[in-house]
N, C-alpha and C positions, 0 to 999 in steps of 0.2 A: 507799411505793408500794403502791397497792391492787391486789390480784390478784383477778380475777373469772374465773369459769368461761367458757370460750369458747362462743359459740353454735355450733350444729351445723347451721344452715340454710344452704342455698344461696340466692342472691337470687331464683332462679326459683321457689322453692317457694311455692305459692299454694293456698289453700283456695277452691274455686269455690263461689260462693253460688248463689242461685236465679235469677239473671238480673236481678231487680229490685234487690235489695240488693247492695252492693259485695262483691267478692271480698276475701279477707284475705291479704295478703302476709306470710309468716311472719317474715322477718328484721326489717322495720320494726315489725311488731307486737310482737316480742320486745323490741326496743329501747325503743319508746314505753311499754311496760307494765313495763319493768324485770324481765323474766323471763330469767334467765341459762341457761347451758347445762346446769345441774344438772337441769333439767326437759328430758327428751329430746324430740326432735321428735315422736315418736309420741305421747307423753303430751300434749304441747302441742296437737297436732292434735285429739286426742280432746276436750280441754277446750274448744277453740275451736268444734268442731262442735256440742258440747252447747249452748254458749251462743248460737251463731248460730241454732240451732233455737228456743231459748227466746225470744230477742229477736224473731226473725221471726214467731213465733206471736203475741207481744204486739202486733206492728205489722201484723197481717193486715188489719185494717180500713183502716188508712192506705194500705196497698198496694192494696187493692181500690178505694178511692176514687180514688186517683191513676191506676190503670189505666183506670177508667171515664172519667176526665177526659182520657185520651189520653197520660198520662205513662208512658214505658216503663221508666225507671230512677229510683231515688232521687236520683241525681246530676242528673237532668233537671228536678227540681221547681224552680219559680221561687222562689229564695231567695237571700239575700246570699251572696256567695262570700268565703271567708276562706282565705288560703294556697292558692288554686287549686281548692278544693272548696267545694261549697255547705254551708251550715250543717247540713242534714239528714245529709249523709255524716259530718260531724264528730261529730254527736250519736250516730249509729248506731255508729261505731267506738268512741266513748267508752263506750257502753252495753256493747258486747261486750267491750271491753278490761277494764273494771272487773269484770264478772262472771267473766271468765276468771281474772283475778288473784285474786279472792276464792276461786274454786274451787281454784286452784293452792295458795294458802296453806292452805286447809282440808284438801285431800287429801294434800298432800305434807309437811305440817309434822310428821308422825310419823316422819320419817327418823331424827332424832336423839332418842333416848329418854332421854338423860342428863338430869340435873337442869337443866343449862344449856339443853338443848333444850326442856324443858317450860316453862321460864321465858320463853324466846324465843317459843314458841307462845302463851303467855298474853299476851305483849305484842302479838302480831299480831291477837288477837281484835278489839280495837276497829277495827283497819284493815279487817278483813273487813266489819264493819258500815258503815264509811264508804264502802267500795268499792261495796257493794250500794246504799246510799243514792244515791251519785253515778250509778250505772247507772240507777236508777229515775227520777232527775231527768232524765237524758238522754232516757229514753223518754218522760217527761212532756213534755219540750220538743218531741220529734218529734210528739207527739199534740196539741200546743198546749193542754195541760191544766196546772192548777196543780201545784206540787210537793207540796202537802199539802191535805187536805180537812178542814174543821172543821164539825162539826154541833152544834147546840144540842139538848140533850135535854130 
């Protein structure tokens, strides 16, 4: 039997976004990104707010273009819908989720300073890089840009 730390969020807890980008509901966000209750709600909120600011800044041009085109919310962009939301919302939540998870791993991996704890932290380092890559790919998808750029010198 696997024991996990309980989550400490109530279903109503939400981080309100800027009106264009979607709000973040904490309980589903925790579950989707596998962030258990050892990360307190206050700490999780702090990480989410940091990364929402980060992603929103990177998508400022997209937001401005869409507002000029008469689109009021990311969810209103004409795009295919998957599981009830358009693909832009899915990419946005993936970008924020991956960056939050990377920040959580980086910031809170120092709890256990035993040898086993250090080894676990070392094993998580590649995951951090993968999470950041996935986040930037999601942002690239939102901006309709390629995942990588190659230049000949």
